[in-house]
N, C-alpha and C positions, 0 to 999 in steps of 0.2 A: 215638500221633500218626498223623494221616491220611497215607496213602501219597501220594507226590508226584504220581504219574500220575493219581490220582483227585481231586487238589486243585482243578483248574479246574472239574470237574463239580460239586464240592461248592459252590464259590463261585457258580457259575451258578444252582444250586438255591436258594441263599440270596437271590439277586436276585429270582428268580421268586416266592419265598415272601413276600418283603417289598418288592415292587416299589413299592407306593404310598408306603412310608416313604422309600425312596431317592429317588423322584421329588420328594417334598416337601423332602428335605434339599438336593437340587440346586437347586430353585426358591429356597430360602432363601439359598443361597450366591450365586446370580446376583442376587437382589434386593439383597443387601448391596453387590454390586459396582456396581450402578446409581448408588449414592450415594457411593461412595468412590473411583471411578476413571472416567475418561472412556472409554466404550465405544460401540459402535454398536447394542447391543441395547436393546430397548424393553420395557416391562412386558408388552405383549401377546404377546411372543415367549417369555416365561419357561417356560410349560408345554411348548411344543414343544422348546425347547432342553434342558430337563431330561429329557424323554422320550428325546430323541436320545442324550443322554449315557448314560442307563441302557441303552439298546439297544446302544450301541457297546461298553460294558463287558461286557454279556452275550455279545455276539458274539465278543469277544476271548477270553473263557474257553471258548467253544465252538470257538475256532480258525477262525472264519470272517471275521475282520476284523483288520487291522493297526492297532495303536495309533498308528503313525506317520501312516497315511493319515487317521485321524480327527483327529489333532492338526493336520495340514496343512489340513484343512477349517476347523477352528476359527480358525486364524491368518488364513486368506484371507478369511473373512467379517467379520473385524474384532473378534473376541472379544479382550478385553484379557488381559494376562498375569496381572493380579490375579484375573480371573474363573477362569482355569485353576487358579491356586493354591487358590482357595476350593473349586473342584470336587474337587481332589485331597484336600484336607483332609476334605471331607464324605464321600468314599469310604472313607477310612481309619476315620473315626469310625463309619460304618455297619457295617463288618465287625467292628470291636472290640465293637460292641454285640451282635452275633448269633453270633459264633464262640466256641467254647470255648477254654480257655487253651492246650491242646496243639496247636491248629490255627492260632493267631493268627500266630506267627512265620513259618512257611513261607507262610502266606496273604499276609502283608504283603510278603514278598519278591516274590511273584508280582505283587502289585498295584504294587510299585515298578517292576517290568519294564514293565508296561503304561503307567504314568505317565511313565517315562523316554521311551518311544517317543512318547507323546503330545506331550511337551515338544519333542523333536527335530522332530517333524512340524510343531508349532505355529510354531517358529522359521522353518522353511522356508516355511510358509504366509504368515507376516508379511512375509518378504523378498520373496516373489512379489507380495503385495498392494502393497507400497511401490513395487516396480519397475513394476508395471502402472499405479499412480496417477501416477508420474513421467512415464511415456510419454504418458498421457492429458493431463496438464497441459502437457507440452511441445507436444503436437499442438494443444491448444486455444489456447495462447499464440501459436503461429505463425499460426494462422488468425485470431485476434483482432487481432494487430498488423497483419497484412496488410490486414484489413478496415478498421481504424480509420485507417490511413495513406491508404487510398484515399478514405475518407469525408472526412477533413480537407482533402485536395486538392480534392475536389468542392465542399466548403463555401467554400474560398478563391475558387475560380473563380466560383461563384454569387454570392458577395458582391461581387466586382468588377463583374459584369454588372448587379447591382442597384443601382449607385451612385445613379442618378437616381430610383429608386423607394425613397426612404428609409424610408417606413413599412413597406413589405413587407420590406425588408432587415432592419430592426430586429427585427420580430416573428419573422422566420424564423431569424435568428441566435440570438435568445434561446431559441427552442424547441429548435433543434438542439443548442445548447450544453448546455442542461439534459438533453436526452436522452442525450448522449454522455458527460457527466461521470460518471454513475452506473456504466455498464459500464467506463469508463476507470479509475475508482477501484477496481473489482473486479479489473481486469487488473493494476493497480499492486500491489494487496495480494497477489495470487497470485504475482507475480514476486518480491516481497520475501520471501514464505514460501519460495520456491525458493532464493533467495539465502541465507537463513538455514538452509538445509538441513533444513527441517521434514520433507521427504519423502525424505531420504537425502542422502548425500554427493555433491557435484557435482565433476566434473573441472575443472581450470583453464579449459579451453575453454568448458565449460558456465557457469562462473561469469562469464566475460567476456561471453558472449551474454546472460545474465540481466541483468547490469549495463547492457548496451546497451538492453535492453527497458525497464528502469527509467528510464534517462536520457531516452529518447524519449517515454515515457509522461508524464514530468514536463514535458517541453517542450509536449506536447499539452495537458496540464492548464493550463499558463500561457496558452497560446493561447486555450483555451476561456474562461478567466477574463477575459481582455482583451476577447474578443468579447461576453461577457455584460455587462460593464461598459459598453462602448460602446453596446450596444443599449438599456440602461436609460437612459443619458444622452440618446440621440436620441429615446427615447420619452417623455422628461420624467418619468421615474420615479426620478431620483436624489434621495435625501433626505439632508441633512446632519444630523449628530448632534453638536452642540457640547458640549465638556466642558473642564474646566480641565486644563492641562498645562504642562510646562516646555519651552520651545523648545530649550534647550541639551541637555536629556536626550533629547528626541525625535531630534534630529539625531545625537547620539552613538550612540544605539541603532541607527539605520539604517546609520550608518557602520560600526559593529562587525559588522553582519550581512553586509555586502558586502566587507569588507576581505579575508577569505580568498579570495574569488573573484578579486579583483584580483591578489593575491599569487600565486595559482595560475597566472595568465596572465603573471606576470613584471612586473607594473606596480606602481609606487609609488603609494600613495593616502594623502593627508593631509587632516586636518580642521582648519580654523581657525574658531574661534568668538570673536566679540568679547565683551568683558567687560560691555558695557552692555546686553546683552539682558535683558528683563524676566524676573523669576523665574517668574511664572505668567501665562499668557494663556488665552484661550478659543478653541476651534476643533474641527473634526472631525479628531481625531488619526489615525484610520484612513486618511482620504483624503489628509491631508498626508503621512503616511508613504508612501502609494502614489505620490504625485507625486515625492517625493525618490527613492524606490526605482526608479521608471521611468527617471528621468534618470541615476542612477548606473549602472543596467543598460545603458542606451544608451551611456554613455561607455565602459564596459568592453568592450562588444561591438565598437565601432568604433575602439578604440585598440589597436594592436599593440605599440607600444613607447612608453616615456616614463612619464608620470605623470598622475594625476587629483587635482585639488584641490577640496575642498568648503569653501565659505565661508558662514558664518552670521553675519549682521550686521544692524544697524539701518540701513535705507535712509534713513529720516527719522523724525520723531517718531511717525508713525502707521503706518509700513509696515515689515514684516520681510522681509529679502532672503535668499534661499537661492541660492547660485551654485555651479554645477558646471562646472569647466573641465578640458578634456582635451587631449591632444596627438595626437588621432586623425586620421582621414583628412580631416576637414573637410567643409564643405558649400558648394557653389557658390551664388552670389547668386541664380541662377535657381531652384534647388531650395529655397532658404530661404523663398521666397514661398509655398510650399505644404507645407512640412515638417510643419505641424500638422494637415494634412488626414487623414481616415481612409483607411487602406489605401494610403498613399503612403510610399515609401522613397527614400533617396538613390540606391540601386542598384536599378533596376527591370528590369535585364536578366534574361533567362530563366535564365542560369547564375550568378545573383548569389551572391556569397560569403557574405553575412550573412543569417541566417535571420529568421523572424518574419513577421507579416502586415501590419505597418505601422500598428499601433494604439497603441503605447506613447506617442508624443508627442501624438497626437490626444486620448488620455485625459488626459494632463497638461494640455493646453490647456483642455479642457472642465471638468475638475475645478477648476483654478485660477480660471477664469471664474465657475464656480458659487459659489466662495468669495469673489467680489468682487475678485479679484486679476488679475494679468496675467503672462505669460511671454514672454520675448524671447530671441533667439539672435543671437550674433555669431560668424562663422566664416570661415575661409579654407581653401581646398582644400590639403591636405598639411600644414597647420599646427595644426589642431585647432579645437575649438568651445567656446563658453562659453554656457551656458543660465542665465538669471537669472529667478527667480520672486519676484514681489512680492506679499505677502499683507497685507491690512489687519489691524492689531493690535486685538483685542478684549480689554479688560482682564478678568482672571480674577475670578470671583465669590468 
């Protein structure tokens, strides 16, 4: 049996004698990993990675490199644990091929020492990589959120200033909304990945901050959607897509979507549907749902206590009525005259309590008008509001 003190030298000699074979084995191990586990290595990197692993093993046996340091490097550059396992298996098979039987056992013990050091270093490298990625993501999120908050405020200000220049306003808002929705979607996706702890465990405070980022990003997403819809309407680019649908099912679906939001605010919300509604009619279901959704959202926003009642009924033989009644803050007679105008809100003060850019009701009015209907409001300050939408019935095909 080979002397223990000579064993490292013997193993180093085997590597030198059969280096090409060991490089080939490592390349094959890494190539398998590319298709069996998610890693950051690419096919063009295989040769260099395999050579580096051979050199690290050779230097370990020559006592010029720590296995832990090498493993730390593998973990930090993003090599997967599956890749490390495949490399370890390839190493053992290599020496089993070239060593005689009386040398194999002590040789494998020494190889185990190297591989254990590599694994410990690999774990530390992965931890450092995750930590550094989290820090980069947090920094990027902070910068992105600050930038988008500034940009949306600038957009709101520019939109108000451009009221008289409607063509410019419509094209400008459409362009900006398109440009900002893409990075906003990326921002929201990154924040949700952090929330689901893809990059490591978050503290309760970090979870809270991440949820705030997500909430604000969704608010911005809704604002951009409203602005884009309004710009399309004003530019004459709104196209309706009629299809058969059940009025009762449609209203029940929208009601179910917003019931949790009302309950979360402590509001009672009820739906009343008359039994004489037709089974099937024809219309643009997406736009009708948008109209009802905007009115319910508006009712929830401006109602602090009490209830909201949604009524679906036949107004007459040819018209369908959808009514949303709330016990909210109400609207003065003066404000009712322009409540359906773009960028107008009941509370126009600089420190107003309720958010939004004042497009929800304008979109409702424009969509209902485009569908050949009309929308009206009855309201008293401090008592609540009732919005009624009348849509012409088109028989289903």
